C-alpha positions, -999 to +999 in steps of 0.1 A: +149+159+238+117+159+216+127+137+188+110+142+154+116+108+128+111+117+087+108+091+066+118+098+031+149+121+022+122+135-009+130+170-014+095+175+008+116+155+037+153+175+034+131+209+031+116+205+057+147+194+085+160+226+071+131+247+077+124+229+113+165+242+123+158+278+107+131+281+124+147+275+158+134+241+164+164+222+189+151+187+195+172+155+174+162+151+138+168+124+115+159+117+081+153+078+071+153+068+036+162+031+023+180+044-006+216+050+000+224+085-017+231+109+002+192+133-004+197+138-039+175+161-075+143+141-090+141+159-119+180+150-134+176+117-136+157+116-164+187+126-180+215+103-166+240+103-185+272+108-168+254+096-139+263+119-120+237+128-084+228+167-079+225+166-041+201+191-031+220+202-007+253+199+003+261+171+025+278+194+051+251+205+055+233+181+074+260+182+094+260+216+106+230+217+109+228+183+135+205+165+112+211+131+117+210+104+079+200+068+082+202+059+045+200+023+034+169+020+061+144+009+053+111+021+081+096-020+086+074-005+109+055+013+132+043+011+172+015+038+171+011+034+208+047+039+222+055+061+188+085+033+177+101+030+138+108-005+136+141-003+114+152-038+117+157-067+140+172-050+162+169-014+153+148+010+164+136+043+180+119+062+193+100+092+186+077+117+194+067+135+165+066+123+129+067+135+090+056+110+067+078+123+026+081+090+013+069+099-023+054+085-048+058+048-064+059+042-095+031+020-116+042-009-134+030-025-164+008-054-155+002-075-189+020-103-198+058-110-199+060-070-174+088-090-157+117-093-185+149-080-177+152-052-197+116-036-182+126+002-161+107+023-150+124+057-139+121+068-102+155+069-087+191+064-087+187+029-090+168+033-125+184+059-133+219+034-139+202+012-151+186+029-184+219+042-186+236+003-190+206+001-219+212+037-237+251+023-240+232-009-252+215+000-282+185+002-295+154+004-302+138+017-270+100+018-267+084+037-245+053+028-226+036+067-216+040+098-233+043+120-202+066+145-193+089+115-179+079+099-211+089+125-232+123+134-215+132+107-220+129+094-255+144+133-263+179+119-246+179+087-263+177+104-295+205+126-281+219+089-278+215+079-316+188+057-302+157+043-314+123+058-304+091+049-300+063+059-279+035+042-273+006+060-256-033+051-247-045+085-259-045+106-290-016+133-281+012+134-257-003+154-221-032+143-226-045+160-197-030+191-210-048+212-238-046+194-273-030+221-289+004+221-264+004+180-269+006+183-303+040+207-306+053+185-287+045+156-307+057+175-340+091+188-322+091+150-310+086+137-350+110+160-360+134+148-341+129+110-358+109+096-323+083+075-338+047+082-322+022+049-317-014+071-303-047+053-290-032+019-289-028+001-255+005-028-242-014-066-246+017-082-234+057-079-239+075-104-257+113-130-247+130-157-238+146-137-203+144-101-219+118-083-232+126-087-272+092-070-281+061-052-274+026-062-281+005-037-294-035-044-284-040-044-326-015-067-332+007-052-336+045-060-329+076-030-319+110-051-318+123-039-284+159-037-263+148-019-238+111-007-220+105+022-201+071+025-187+065+053-179+021+055-173+016+075-142+023+071-103+009+061-067+016+069-037+035+054-011+005+053+019+019+019+036+033+029+062+001+062+071-024+029+064-008+009+088-010+033+117-048+043+110-035+079+094-064+084+075-060+086+032-076+089-001-076+080-038-047+108-040-024+099-012-024+107+033-055+133+035-035+168+052-050+202+058-033+232+049-007+229+073+004+194+065-019+178+096-028+145+095-056+131+115-028+121+134-021+143+162+017+135+160+014+128+123+026+147+091+024+147+056+043+165+028+057+156-011+042+141-035+023+118-009-002+147+006-032+150-004-033+188+007-064+219-004-045+241-022-057+278-035-051+259-074-068+225-072-104+240-073-123+204-074-107+199-041-077+185-020-050+167-044-015+159-048+005+184-070+036+160-077+059+190-089+095+191-075+087+234-065+064+227-053+076+190-026+106+214-017+082+241-002+053+223+011+081+204+026+093+240+046+057+252+052+055+215+069+091+217+088+075+251+097+044+236+118+066+212+131+082+237+145+053+254+166+054+281+130+024+268+115+025+277+079+001+267+049+016+265+018-007+288-011+022+295-033+013+288-072+026+253-084+053+255-108+063+228-131+093+224-161+105+195-185+137+202-209+131+186-233+152+182-272+172+216-245+144+236-245+118+240-214+085+235-211+074+255-184+037+261-167+028+279-135-008+270-124-030+240-124-053+243-147-089+233-151-099+207-175-128+232-186-109+264-188-091+276-222-064+281-236-055+310-251-020+315-272-002+339-284-002+341-320+036+330-330+031+296-316+053+270-327+061+236-323+096+250-312+082+279-292+048+294-278+035+310-250-002+301-232-029+315-213-059+297-193-085+320-184-118+310-164-144+338-162-122+361-179-091+355-155-057+340-163-054+317-136-025+298-154+001+298-175+027+276-200+053+278-223+079+261-242+114+279-252+104+315-235+114+315-198+114+352-200+075+358-210+067+329-185+085+347-161+064+378-167+036+364-176+032+348-141+022+378-127-004+377-150-017+351-123-017+371-095-048+396-101-074+394-097-088+417-121-104+406-156-078+407-190-083+410-225-075+381-249-069+405-275-039+419-254-025+384-244-026+364-281-006+400-297+027+383-299+040+421-307+026+435-271+053+434-242+037+419-210+051+436-185+039+465-202+006+453-201+006+434-166+017+476-155-013+488-173-036+466-156-025+470-121-030+509-127-065+493-136-067+507-170-078+480-205-044+483-228-055+502-271-065+472-288-039+488-321-011+490-296+020+474-301+054+470-284+042+500-256+012+495-242-002+534-225-034+539-199-063+555-219 
C-alpha cells in the first residue's frame, strides 16, 4: 500500500489530505506535526481571548477518512534514498510520497535583550496562550511591526484596556500597500488610543530578567511589560534543503501543481514558492489562510493522480476593532489604486487598476461591496474610473453593464443602463 506523509498539520496539509481521500486515494495517509493540538485555524489566534482553538475540521473527520495524525511528533531527519522519515530514536516511517506543508516561522528580533522574558511572537497556540497571559497581566504593551498581525494585536489589546504603542520602521502601517490604506488604518487605531512611533527601529531591549523597556535608534525609551514582535516571517525550508529539494528566497520551489524538483516530494501553502496568475513578477509565497486551504487541496488532488493547478484569486482578511479589511487579488507596486469618494478611516472601497483593468479590490467594513467588486477582477475589459469612484453607483449594475459590453452613463447614480 502506498504511504503518503504530510509534514505540517496546517491548513494546506489538512486540505491536501482531505482532497486525496475525496478523489479516491486509498493508500495510507499520515499527517505529522510537532504541535500537540488537533489541527486548528491560525487566523483566530490574534483574537484568542478565551484560548479556545477552532478546529480546521472536526477531529472525527480524520477518523472517518482514515487519515492518521501523528501530533506532538517532529521529523528530525529524512533518508531520501530509502524514503524514510525519522521522528525519534526508535520511531520512523517509510513513505512513498511526501508533502511539505511546514508553513513559516515568525522572524525574531536579533538586538540585545531580545531573549528577555515576555518578548513574544505569534504563530501557534502556545504563543497565543502566552500572549493571553500577558494581556491578563496588563500593559504597557509595545508591538514591533505594523503589519496585519501587529495591528490585530494592537486592536485586541486596546479592547482589553492595555496601553499600546506600535513601532514601525516604515512611515505608515501596511507599508506594502497604498499609503491611503495605511493612513486610514493609522487614523482608526489612533482614534482608539493606539500610539505609533513611525520611521524608527529598535536598538535594544532592556530589563533584568523580563523586558522593561524598548530603546529606539533615536534614543527614545518606551516602557514595556510585554513586547510582541511582528516583523514578518521566514519559510520553514530546512527539511526540503536537507534532502536536496530546490528552494529560493521565497520558499520551496514548486510548479503549478505543487511538484518540487524531487519527483516524490511536493509542497503546499505558505512555504511554497508557487507560480500564480496574480504574481506578476514571478513565483512567490502567498501567505494567507484561504490561499493555503485552496492550494493544499489542489496539490492533494495532484498527489491523488488528478493534476490540479491553483489559480483562484487570492483573498485575505483582517479583523480590527470589530471591522474587517478584505482584499481580493495581489496588487503590484506600479498598479494604481482608485477609491470611492466616500472613503473614511472606518469604511472604504478601493480598486487597483493596471492598464485600466481592475486587478485587485479591497474594502474596510464593506463586505457586500467587496463581494460584488471581486467579480470585476474576472472581467477582461477596461473599466471607467468615474464609475468606480462614484459611491452612488451600484456595483452589481456596473458589472452587469460591463458584461454586456456597454459603458455606464456618466450621470447615472443608483442604476446603470446600457447605451
